[in-house]
C-alpha positions in Angstrom: -41.5 -28.7 31.6 -39.1 -30.2 29.9 -36.1 -28.0 28.6 -35.6 -27.7 24.8 -32.8 -29.3 23.4 -30.2 -27.2 21.0 -29.0 -28.9 18.0 -25.1 -28.7 18.6 -23.1 -26.3 16.6 -20.4 -27.0 14.4 -18.2 -24.3 15.3 -17.2 -24.2 19.0 -15.8 -21.2 18.9 -15.1 -18.4 16.4 -11.3 -19.6 16.1 -13.0 -22.1 14.4 -14.0 -19.4 11.6 -11.1 -17.5 12.3 -8.7 -20.3 11.0 -10.8 -21.5 8.5 -10.3 -17.9 7.2 -6.7 -17.1 7.2 -6.2 -20.2 5.9 -8.0 -18.9 2.4 -6.6 -15.7 2.7 -2.8 -16.7 2.7 -3.4 -19.4 0.4 -1.0 -22.5 2.6 -1.3 -24.5 6.2 1.8 -23.5 7.1 1.4 -19.1 6.2 -1.5 -19.4 8.1 0.2 -20.8 10.9 2.8 -18.2 10.9 0.5 -15.6 10.5 -1.4 -16.7 13.9 1.3 -17.3 15.4 0.7 -21.4 16.1 2.1 -24.9 15.1 1.2 -26.0 11.3 -0.3 -28.8 12.8 -2.3 -27.1 14.7 -3.7 -24.9 11.9 -4.2 -28.6 10.3 -6.0 -29.8 13.5 -8.6 -27.3 13.9 -9.1 -27.1 9.8 -9.9 -30.8 9.9 -11.8 -30.8 13.2 -13.9 -28.3 11.5 -14.2 -30.5 8.2 -15.2 -33.2 10.5 -18.0 -31.4 12.4 -19.1 -29.8 9.1 -19.4 -32.7 7.1 -17.8 -31.7 4.4 -14.1 -30.8 3.0 -13.5 -27.7 2.9 -9.9 -27.2 1.2 -8.2 -29.1 -1.4 -4.3 -29.7 -0.3 -1.5 -29.6 -2.4 1.8 -29.4 -3.1 1.7 -25.4 -3.4 -1.1 -25.3 -0.4 -4.8 -25.1 -0.2 -7.5 -24.1 -2.7 -11.1 -23.6 -1.5 -13.9 -26.5 -2.3 -17.2 -25.6 -3.5 -18.9 -25.8 0.0 -15.4 -23.9 1.1 -16.5 -21.1 -0.8 -20.0 -21.5 -0.1 -19.3 -20.4 3.5 -16.6 -17.4 2.4 -18.6 -14.7 2.5 -21.0 -16.0 5.9 -17.2 -16.2 7.4 -16.1 -12.9 6.3 -19.3 -11.3 7.4 -19.1 -13.2 11.3 -15.6 -11.9 11.3 -16.4 -7.8 10.8 -19.3 -8.3 13.5 -16.8 -10.2 15.9 -14.5 -7.2 15.5 -17.2 -4.9 16.0 -18.4 -6.2 18.9 -14.7 -6.4 20.6 -14.6 -2.7 19.9 -17.8 -1.6 21.4 -17.1 -3.8 24.8 -13.8 -2.5 25.0 -14.4 1.1 23.9 -11.9 1.3 21.5 -14.2 3.1 18.8 -14.7 5.4 21.0 -10.9 7.0 22.5 -9.3 8.8 20.4 -5.9 6.4 21.8 -4.0 3.4 19.9 -2.0 2.6 16.7 -2.9 2.8 13.4 -1.0 1.0 10.4 -0.3 2.8 6.8 0.8 0.6 4.3 2.2 3.3 1.8 5.8 3.5 -0.3 9.4 4.3 1.2 9.0 7.6 -0.7 5.8 9.1 0.4 5.8 8.1 3.7 9.9 9.3 4.3 9.0 12.6 2.2 5.8 13.9 2.8 3.7 11.5 5.2 6.5 11.3 8.1 8.2 15.5 8.1 4.3 16.2 9.1 3.4 13.5 11.7 4.0 16.1 14.6 1.4 18.5 13.5 -1.5 15.3 14.0 0.7 14.7 17.2 0.5 17.3 18.7 -3.7 17.1 18.3 -3.6 13.4 18.5 -0.7 12.5 21.1 -2.4 9.1 22.1 -2.2 8.1 18.6 0.6 5.6 16.8 1.3 5.6 13.5 3.3 2.5 11.5 4.3 3.1 8.3 4.6 -0.2 6.6 6.7 0.5 3.4 7.0 -1.5 0.7 6.7 -2.3 -3.2 3.4 -4.1 -2.3 0.6 -3.2 -0.7 0.0 -4.5 2.2 -4.1 -6.3 2.4 -6.6 -4.3 4.0 -9.3 -7.4 3.4 -6.9 -9.2 5.1 -5.9 -7.0 8.1 -2.8 -6.3 7.1 -3.1 -2.8 7.4 -5.8 0.0 8.7 -5.0 2.2 5.4 -3.4 1.7 2.3 -1.7 4.1 -0.1 -1.0 2.4 -2.9 -0.5 3.1 -7.4 -3.2 0.6 -8.2 -7.1 0.5 -7.9 -7.1 -2.2 -5.0 -9.0 -5.4 -6.1 -10.9 -6.4 -2.9 -14.7 -5.9 -3.8 -15.6 -5.7 0.4 -12.9 -2.3 0.3 -13.9 1.1 0.4 -11.5 2.3 -2.4 -11.1 6.0 -3.2 -8.7 8.0 -5.9 -7.4 10.1 -3.6 -4.6 12.1 -6.4 -2.5 11.8 -9.6 1.2 11.9 -9.4 3.4 13.6 -12.3 6.7 12.1 -13.0 9.6 14.1 -14.9 13.1 13.6 -15.3 15.3 14.5 -12.5 19.3 14.8 -12.0 21.8 16.7 -9.8 23.7 19.8 -10.4 26.9 17.9 -10.2 25.5 15.3 -12.9 24.6 18.2 -15.4 27.4 20.1 -14.8 29.7 16.9 -16.4 27.5 15.4 -18.2 25.8 18.3 -20.4 21.3 19.5 -19.8 19.3 17.2 -21.8 17.3 19.7 -24.5 14.7 16.8 -24.8 13.4 13.6 -24.7 16.2 12.9 -27.2 18.9 13.7 -25.9 18.2 11.5 -22.9 19.5 8.6 -24.9 23.0 9.9 -24.4 22.7 9.8 -20.7 22.8 7.4 -17.8 19.2 6.1 -16.3 18.1 5.6 -13.2 15.1 3.0 -12.8 12.2 2.2 -10.0 11.4 -0.8 -10.0 7.5 -0.3 -8.7 7.4 1.9 -12.0 6.7 -1.4 -13.8 4.1 -2.8 -11.9 1.5 0.3 -11.6 -1.2 0.8 -13.3 0.3 4.6 -14.2 1.0 5.8 -17.9 4.6 5.0 -18.3 5.0 3.8 -21.9 7.1 7.1 -22.7 9.6 6.1 -20.2 9.7 2.4 -21.1 10.3 3.1 -24.9 13.0 5.7 -23.7 14.7 3.1 -21.2 14.7 0.4 -24.0 16.0 2.8 -26.6 19.0 4.2 -24.4 19.9 0.8 -23.2 21.6 2.3 -20.4 20.3 1.7 -17.3 23.2 1.8 -15.1 20.8 1.2 -11.5 17.8 -0.5 -10.6 15.9 0.1 -7.1 12.7 -1.0 -5.3 13.7 2.2 -2.8 12.9 5.7 -3.6 15.1 6.9 -0.7 17.8 5.0 -2.3 16.7 6.2 -5.9 16.5 9.9 -4.7 19.9 9.4 -3.2 21.8 7.9 -6.5 20.8 11.1 -8.3 21.3 13.3 -5.4 25.0 11.7 -6.3 25.5 12.9 -9.5 24.7 8.8 -10.7 22.5 9.6 -13.6 19.6 10.5 -14.1 15.4 8.9 -13.2 11.8 10.2 -12.8 10.4 11.6 -9.5 7.2 13.0 -8.7 6.9 16.7 -9.4 5.8 17.3 -5.2 9.6 16.8 -4.7 9.9 20.3 -5.2 8.7 21.1 -2.1 10.5 18.0 0.0 14.2 17.2 -1.3 17.3 19.5 -2.3 19.6 18.3 -4.3 18.3 17.5 -7.9 16.3 19.8 -10.2 14.0 18.9 -12.3 14.7 18.3 -15.9 11.6 20.5 -18.3 12.2 18.4 -21.7 8.6 17.3 -22.2 8.6 13.8 -20.3 6.3 13.5 -18.3 4.3 9.8 -16.5 0.9 10.4 -14.1 -0.6 7.1 -11.9 -3.2 7.0 -10.4 -3.6 6.8 -6.4 -6.1 5.2 -4.3 -6.4 4.8 -0.6 -8.0 1.9 0.4 -9.7 0.6 3.7 -11.6 -2.1 5.7 -15.4 -0.7 6.4 -15.6 -2.8 9.7 -13.1 0.1 10.8 -15.2 3.4 10.1 -16.7 3.4 13.5 -12.9 3.9 14.7 -12.4 6.9 16.2 -8.9 7.0 16.4 -9.5 5.2 12.3 -11.8 8.1 11.1 -9.4 11.0 12.5 -6.1 9.4 11.1 -8.0 8.3 7.6 -9.4 12.6 7.7 -5.8 13.7 8.4 -4.1 11.3 5.6 -6.9 12.8 3.0 -5.6 16.6 4.2 -2.5 15.0 2.9 -3.3 14.4 -0.6 -5.9 17.7 -0.7 -5.5 19.4 -4.3 -6.5 22.7 -3.3 -3.4 23.5 -1.3 -0.8 20.7 -3.3 -1.0 21.6 -6.8 1.1 18.6 -7.3 -2.1 15.7 -6.9 -4.5 17.3 -9.4 -4.8 15.7 -12.2 -3.5 18.2 -14.6 0.3 18.7 -14.9 1.9 21.5 -13.1 5.3 22.1 -14.2 7.4 22.1 -11.0 9.6 24.9 -11.3 13.1 25.5 -9.5 15.2 28.5 -10.2 18.4 26.5 -9.2 18.8 24.7 -12.1 21.9 25.6 -14.1 21.8 26.9 -18.0 23.5 24.7 -20.2 
């Protein structure tokens, strides 16, 4: 019997599509090469070989990077689907989806990581000693669709249509100061009083989806922003040192010292979103880590994360 002749595939291996997807995600050959861990000529050669076998041009090469052609866009969704299936096969074959071991990466702001997640991690690791957390702290959240993180916690609603995204909490912010600063400079009684004080600011407050209009107005009118940072830890340290007044989340009452909240009618709020790649739902270590992360926002246990505002009341607040 004459063997049936198979039509040659334009894809020599999964790596062909992997190089294509990473280049699409990173927007340049150089960034794709850095992410994969190869040289730029290697990425360029692999893409060119794929284009030659397909008989189409997948990318337009520009001075600033690359953009998908119409032909490239036409295979993008299928390539993503293949990526998910390959990952699923790899996890099933290796058994990683069944074992409660390995690493879970969580992208989160440094403040919530430092003052809320890290102090509670010991309880999780008592239950799951073979699962390690990698906290990726940045103002700009890592992209779960690009496999930069497993779980994302952020103040902007994730834009990726393929992501699983859930609003898990509302953070409420009020002004805070150190007792030393208030003793030296006086305690403001209302929003207008803040105009005469030294104000501190966080860059992230100007980039999320929260309601910051009142704070923006005060900061602009005061024209006395004497300190601005992109680090929550650095902001807290500045407040503790007596440098000035700044906004902090109300949950700070349960986890930081050396500062007191000011009940002067100034408050802001921002939604908190949790997101992840749907392909991870079948992985055991991811599932238990996800449920534990969600428990950190339990609104029954922690009134700070509810939609309605609850004023932090500090007994150490000095009498003006």
